[in-house]
DRENFITOR-717330 format. One record per residue (C-alpha): residue number from 1; x, y, z. Coordinates in steps of 0.02 Angstrom, whole numbers, always signed. Example, Ala and Ser with C-alpha at 12.3 -4.5 7.8 and 13.67 -1.06 7.14 Angstrom:
! DRENFITOR-717330
1; +615; -225; +390 $
2; +684; -53; +357 $
//
This chain:
! DRENFITOR-717330
1; +16; +19; -10 $
2; +97; +182; -40 $
3; +98; +307; +48 $
4; -39; +405; -22 $
5; -169; +276; +44 $
6; -80; +278; +221 $
7; -120; +441; +249 $
8; -264; +443; +143 $
9; -450; +539; +256 $
10; -528; +385; +335 $
11; -686; +361; +256 $
12; -801; +376; +401 $
13; -671; +455; +523 $
14; -738; +445; +685 $
15; -664; +625; +787 $
16; -730; +792; +774 $
17; -628; +901; +680 $
18; -554; +1046; +812 $
19; -592; +1195; +700 $
20; -432; +1246; +684 $
21; -458; +1400; +591 $
22; -261; +1479; +512 $
23; -209; +1653; +579 $
24; -47; +1742; +498 $
25; -20; +1845; +611 $
26; +18; +1716; +707 $
27; +62; +1592; +636 $
28; +239; +1510; +585 $
29; +310; +1360; +502 $
30; +422; +1241; +563 $
31; +515; +1093; +487 $
32; +622; +976; +573 $
33; +780; +878; +511 $
34; +787; +957; +320 $
35; +944; +866; +305 $
36; +1037; +741; +198 $
37; +1077; +593; +296 $
38; +877; +586; +296 $
39; +829; +662; +130 $
40; +944; +618; -11 $
41; +1017; +466; -73 $
42; +1173; +530; -9 $
43; +1116; +522; +187 $
44; +1163; +377; +281 $
45; +961; +327; +314 $
46; +906; +322; +139 $
47; +923; +142; +111 $
48; +782; +118; +235 $
49; +681; +306; +196 $
50; +710; +309; +21 $
51; +517; +238; -20 $
52; +436; +334; +76 $
53; +513; +478; +30 $
54; +503; +458; -163 $
55; +313; +415; -129 $
56; +282; +542; -39 $
57; +372; +668; -168 $
58; +438; +722; +43 $
59; +601; +836; -43 $
60; +466; +930; -172 $
61; +314; +944; -44 $
62; +449; +1033; +92 $
63; +520; +1155; -26 $
64; +382; +1185; -90 $
65; +342; +1234; +131 $
66; +446; +1346; +106 $
67; +422; +1444; -20 $
68; +244; +1442; +8 $
69; +273; +1518; +201 $
70; +401; +1645; +112 $
71; +256; +1680; +10 $
72; +159; +1723; +181 $
73; +272; +1824; +247 $
74; +243; +1693; +401 $
75; +399; +1673; +523 $
76; +470; +1483; +460 $
77; +604; +1400; +564 $
78; +712; +1251; +577 $
79; +725; +1093; +691 $
80; +908; +1010; +656 $
81; +969; +890; +719 $
82; +1174; +897; +753 $
83; +1301; +749; +863 $
84; +1471; +845; +921 $
85; +1610; +719; +999 $
86; +1557; +799; +1166 $
87; +1416; +659; +1152 $
88; +1491; +506; +1079 $
89; +1535; +555; +1291 $
90; +1361; +433; +1327 $
91; +1334; +282; +1415 $
92; +1175; +264; +1342 $
93; +1035; +276; +1246 $
94; +867; +189; +1155 $
95; +889; +78; +995 $
96; +882; +252; +880 $
97; +1005; +322; +963 $
98; +1119; +169; +959 $
99; +1074; +150; +760 $
100; +1128; +355; +733 $
101; +1292; +323; +834 $
102; +1349; +206; +742 $
103; +1345; +279; +592 $
104; +1395; +453; +586 $
105; +1209; +516; +564 $
106; +1206; +712; +588 $
107; +1414; +735; +649 $
108; +1485; +885; +644 $
109; +1667; +931; +720 $
110; +1604; +1053; +843 $
111; +1498; +1145; +913 $
112; +1549; +1297; +863 $
113; +1640; +1264; +703 $
114; +1566; +1207; +554 $
115; +1763; +1115; +449 $
116; +1682; +965; +377 $
117; +1490; +1042; +385 $
118; +1455; +1084; +197 $
119; +1381; +948; +84 $
120; +1411; +818; +256 $
121; +1248; +733; +308 $
122; +1205; +865; +438 $
123; +1213; +964; +306 $
124; +1037; +1051; +219 $
125; +1010; +992; +70 $
126; +1043; +1104; -70 $
127; +867; +1142; -149 $
128; +830; +1231; +18 $
129; +951; +1299; +67 $
130; +901; +1462; -45 $
131; +781; +1497; +121 $
132; +870; +1428; +255 $
133; +981; +1528; +237 $
134; +921; +1718; +189 $
135; +932; +1803; +359 $
136; +765; +1778; +376 $
137; +755; +1601; +464 $
138; +772; +1549; +639 $
139; +892; +1403; +637 $
140; +839; +1326; +837 $
141; +981; +1233; +933 $
142; +995; +1053; +911 $
143; +871; +940; +979 $
144; +945; +793; +1038 $
145; +828; +640; +1037 $
146; +663; +704; +924 $
147; +578; +794; +1047 $
148; +608; +1014; +1070 $
149; +638; +984; +1247 $
150; +818; +993; +1209 $
151; +835; +1137; +1109 $
152; +756; +1329; +1091 $
153; +610; +1293; +966 $
154; +464; +1344; +1103 $
155; +575; +1506; +1175 $
156; +582; +1563; +970 $
157; +415; +1530; +943 $
158; +361; +1632; +1106 $
159; +433; +1757; +1093 $
160; +347; +1803; +905 $
161; +211; +1782; +994 $
162; +199; +1612; +860 $
163; +63; +1515; +934 $
164; -14; +1391; +798 $
165; +149; +1307; +697 $
166; +109; +1199; +509 $
167; +204; +1047; +565 $
168; +301; +954; +445 $
169; +516; +859; +390 $
170; +599; +709; +469 $
171; +558; +592; +529 $
172; +353; +574; +538 $
173; +376; +442; +671 $
174; +507; +494; +756 $
175; +566; +706; +767 $
176; +396; +737; +693 $
177; +298; +650; +798 $
178; +417; +734; +941 $
179; +394; +893; +912 $
180; +224; +867; +895 $
181; +167; +812; +1064 $
182; +286; +937; +1107 $
183; +205; +1121; +1041 $
184; +52; +1015; +1074 $
185; +85; +1012; +1251 $
186; +149; +1208; +1273 $
187; -24; +1276; +1208 $
188; +4; +1290; +1036 $
189; -104; +1230; +882 $
190; -22; +1099; +792 $
191; -53; +1072; +593 $
192; +55; +908; +534 $
193; +62; +912; +334 $
194; +58; +714; +294 $
195; +171; +710; +117 $
196; +270; +828; +174 $
197; +397; +687; +303 $
198; +416; +517; +286 $
199; +431; +390; +399 $
200; +568; +206; +399 $
201; +516; +38; +336 $
202; +591; -95; +451 $
203; +539; -287; +526 $
204; +503; -169; +684 $
205; +349; -106; +573 $
206; +307; +66; +455 $
207; +338; +208; +539 $
208; +267; +340; +412 $
209; +102; +217; +463 $
210; +113; +269; +645 $
211; +153; +427; +627 $
212; -1; +470; +515 $
213; -143; +364; +648 $
214; -86; +465; +779 $
215; -42; +675; +686 $
216; -263; +610; +676 $
217; -268; +596; +852 $
218; -198; +746; +879 $
219; -183; +867; +740 $
220; -260; +1017; +745 $
221; -265; +939; +568 $
222; -189; +824; +420 $
223; -170; +939; +286 $
224; -102; +876; +135 $
225; +48; +1022; +80 $
226; -88; +1053; -67 $
227; -204; +1124; +56 $
228; -71; +1226; +158 $
229; -28; +1310; +5 $
230; -172; +1338; -32 $
231; -221; +1417; +139 $
232; -52; +1543; +136 $
233; -114; +1579; -8 $
234; -293; +1618; +41 $
235; -297; +1669; +218 $
236; -145; +1799; +145 $
237; -272; +1853; +23 $
//
């Protein structure tokens, strides 16, 4: 079954609509981990994430969201994932952490240097750099597991008066879902763009399918990229 079919709305949903209405004066786009190690065939995890990324058109859809958010004039924030040499001193970690460290995922040479960063797995996709490095996008401090509890995303949003978040990025059942859950707990309205993310496929399960189920139960709304772009344009008009 394709990602597009799995992400379709249920034919007869049991849960009510949240009543969410987009307000550009208090909204922002947040993109988690738009980085090479997730989204590029050259990345460390393409074998696991690639099929879901291709089926969802994730790379193109994230790019469309960046462009639409900039056009609408809302704030854009990126919450990246970086590991530094000092993080190798960690004494324990779950299966995901063990995997990331074993493949050198998101590795940087240090927090105060960009030596070796360009085109590394920790770098942003080239097609996004015009949006991310424009001097306007907020690049938060790195999150370390899956959620924003370990970085300054919530602070950056609150300092800008943001109350609504359009959420996209990688990976669906990991950092994207982790961010959704914490932002909801922090009192934000959160819309998840279901085809601007993707998940791993492993014997343990289909991460994307699991995440979409949880998005439907918890998010203020679940949109396609097309719906998100249309909403941004309509409200701007």
